[in-house]
C-alpha positions, 0 to 999 in steps of 0.5 A, a space after each residue: 654020125 652027127 652028135 646030138 645037141 649040135 647044129 650042123 654048120 650049114 644050118 647055122 649059116 642059113 640061120 645067120 643069113 636069115 637073121 641078117 635079112 630080117 634085120 635089114 628088112 625091119 621097120 624101126 621108124 616107130 622107135 624114133 617117135 610118131 610121124 606127124 603129117 603137116 600141110 607143108 612140104 617136108 622131107 621124110 627121113 628113112 632109117 636103115 637097120 644096121 648090117 651086122 656079121 651075126 645076130 646082135 641084141 641091142 638096147 636103145 639106151 644110147 638114145 637120149 631120154 629127152 628125144 623130142 617130136 619133130 618140129 613143124 615147118 609153118 611156112 616154106 617158100 621155094 621159088 626157082 625160075 630156072 633162069 638164075 633167080 630164086 627165093 627160099 624161106 622157111 619158118 618153124 614152130 620153134 621160132 627159126 626163120 630163114 630167108 634168102 633171095 638171089 637175082 641174076 644180073 647181066 646174064 650172058 656177059 662176062 
């Protein structure tokens, strides 16, 4: 007969699996700052919950206290003809400006 006060191992295994599923399905994006929507093309990052062997309680003290909001992209140019020519440029609200351009010359010759 099972002793009182102990959880059978089969139930414990089910609880661990359920905890892992809950951790994997958790939406933790709110922990990394507010999402800002801009009128320019931006890549959104997806954050995955860590996979652990057993339920673990973690604090987020390891994230820097000075974590800042994402920097807005003010201008973005992505022109690619598909024939070898392209233009790429962007400018951010913190003053970063990048511009690159290429033209294919003598296409088809060696």
